[in-house]
N, C-alpha and C positions, 0 to 999 in steps of 0.2 A: 722076777725082775721088780725093781722099785722105780716107779715113774715119779719124778718130781714135777708136779703139775702146777701151773699158775692159777691163781684166783683173780677175779676182776678187782681193780682198784676202786671202781664205782659201779653200783648197780645199773647206772645209766650208760656204761661203756658199750659201744656198738659191738656186736658179735664179730663183725669183720675185722676188728682189731686183733683177733686171735687166729692162730693156725687151725685149719680144719682137722688136723691130726689129733687135737685134744679131744674132740668128740669121739673119734674112732677109739682112742684109748679108753675113755670113760665107758663106752658101750661094752667094752670087753673086759673091764676090771670091776670086780664087786667089792674088793677089800681095800680099805683106806685108813691111813693114819690122819687124824684131823685135830686141829687146835680147838675147834668149836663145832659141835655136831650140827647145830642149826644153820650156821653159816655154810658149812660144807655141803649140806643138802641143797641149799639155795644155789651154790656155785655149780654143783653137779646138774641141777635142773636147768640152769642158765645155758650150759654147754650141750646138754643132751636131755631135752624135755621128755623124750620117750623112754628114758631109762626108768625102770621100775624101782621105786624107792625101797619097797620091802626087801629087795634082793641085796641091798647094801649092808655090808658088815663094817661098821665104823669103830676104830680103836682110838681112844683119846690120847693125844700126845701134846701136853701143855708144859708150862714151865715147872710144874711140880712132878712131872713124870721122870722116872729113872728106867734104865734098861731092864731092870728086874721086873718092872710093872708090865712089860710087853711080851712076856714069855709065850702066851698063846699065839700071838701074831708071829713071833719069831719062829715058832715051831712050824706054822703054815708056810712061811717063807722058805724055810729049809726043805720043805716038801715040794717046793716048786710053784706055790701059789703066787700070782702076781699081785702087787700092791700099788696103790697110788698114795702120794703124800700131798696134802693140801694145807696151805696156810690160811689165815683169815683174809689176807689181801696180798696180791702180788705173788712174788716167787717165794717158795718155802725156804727155810734155813737162813733167812736174813731177818734178824730181829725176832726170831722165834726158835723154839727148841728142836726143830726138825733134824738138826745135825746129829742128834742122839741115834736115830735109827739109820741115818746114812752112814755114820761111822761103823755101826754094828754090821751093816750090809757089806761094807768093804772087807771087814775082818772075816766074814762068813761066806765070801765068794758069791754074794748076791749082786747081780748086775744092776748098776745105778744109771738111770737114763734121765738127764735133765731135759725138760721140754720148754721151748721158747715161750716167753710171756713177759708182761710188764713188771718192772721193778720201780717202785715209787722214787727211791733215792737216786737211781740212775737217770730217770726222766727229769727229776728236779735238777740234777747236776747239769745235764746238757742244756737245760732251759735257763740256767741261772746267769750265764756269762762269766762264771768263775773258772779257775784252773781245773780242767778235766783230765789232766795227766797225773797230777799228784793230789790225792785227796784221802780223807779218812771218814769212814762211816762209824759214828760213835753210839748208835742205838739210842736208848733212852737215858736222859740225864737223871740225876738224883732228885728225889721228891723233896727232901728236907731243904729248907730255904738256904741256909748257910753253905751247905755242900753244893747246892745247885749254883749259887753265886760263884763259888770257887771254880767249878767246872766250866761255867760260861767264860770266865775271865781267862782260864787256862787255854780254852779253845781259841779265844781271840789272840792270845799271846802266840800260839802256834802259827796262826795265820800271818801275824806280823813278822815272825822270825823266819818262817820257812816258805810262805806263800801257798802252802797246802790248804785246799778247801776243807772245811770241817762241816760235816753233815750230821744231823741228829733229828730226833722226832719226839713226840709226846703222845700219851693217850688223848684222843680227841676232846674229851670233856675237860682236860687241863690245858688246852692250847692257849686260851686267853691269858691265864695267869703266867704261862711261860713267856708269851709275847711281852707282857708287861715287865717281866724280869729282864728280858733281853734289852728292852729300851732303857731300863734303869742301870744295868750293869755294864753294857757295852759303851765304848766311846762314841761320841756323836758322829764321827766321820767313818766309823766302821760300816762296811757294807753287809747287809743281811738280805737273803732271798727267802721269801715265803712262797711255798708251792702247795696249794690246797685244792682239793677236789680234782686231782690229776685223773685224766682220761674221762672226765665228765664233760661232754661237749658244751653243755649249756652253763655250767657253773664253775668250770676250771678257772683258777686264779693263780697266776705265777708272776711275781714282781720282785725286782731287786732294787733296793734303795739304801741310802745311808740311814743310820739310826735317827739322825736329825730329821730326815724327811718322813720316816715312819711315824715319828711322834706327832706329825701334823695330820696324818690320815691313818688311823689304826683300823685294820681289817677285823671283821667279825669271824672268829675261827671256832666258836664253841661247837663241839661235837662234829667237827668237819675234819676228815683225814688230812693231815698236813705234814710237810717236811720242811725243816729249817736248815739254812746253809749260811755260814760265815765265810767270806772269801775276798779275793782281790780281783 
C-alpha cells in the first residue's frame, strides 16, 4: 500500500489538528518517499516521537526524480512492502512531484490510500471570501520578470471574465518580491487575499483587500509560507 500522508503547514501546528490514525500508520511503516529528508524526519518525529529514526528507509522524490530513479523502491512495493509519501508541507501531490509514484502505483495495482490532512491552498480559499465553487490552483508563477507579469495579468483577466478564483504560491524567500509585483501589475480595485503562516495559531495572517488598500499596508512575508489568491 502507498499512504499519502500529510505534513504540518507550520511547526507550531497543534497535534490535535490531525487525525490519530496518522501516528498509527507511521508507527507501522518504515519506508517513505520524501521531497526532503530533513523535513520528513521532523514530520515523522512530530507525529510519532517514539518512532526509531534509524529504522526509516527514505527515498528521495523531488522535481528532478523520474520513475526510473525509483526502481529499488518500486521492487519493494511489488513485493508488498508498505510505503508512505510525504511532502514538505501539507498534502502530497499538490505543488510537488508525488504524482509520479502515485501514477506508477495505479498502473502496478498498488493500493493508494489518501490520509486526511491540511491543504494550504484549500484553507486559504475558504478563508478568502472568494468563489469556492469555481477556482484554479496554478502552483508557482514564472521567476523571470516579464513572464511573471504576463502570468499575473492573465490570472487577473480570468477572474474578471469568469469569476473563477485564481490561486498561486511562491518559494517563501521570494514572497516579498512577488507581493511587490502583484501591487504593480494588478489593477487598484482587484481583490487579493494573502494567507500566510496557515495553521500557526500565534502567527497566522489571512486578509483580503483591494490592491489599492494593500499598497497602504504591506505585509512582511519574507521566508514565511504563503498562498496568494485573486478573486471576487
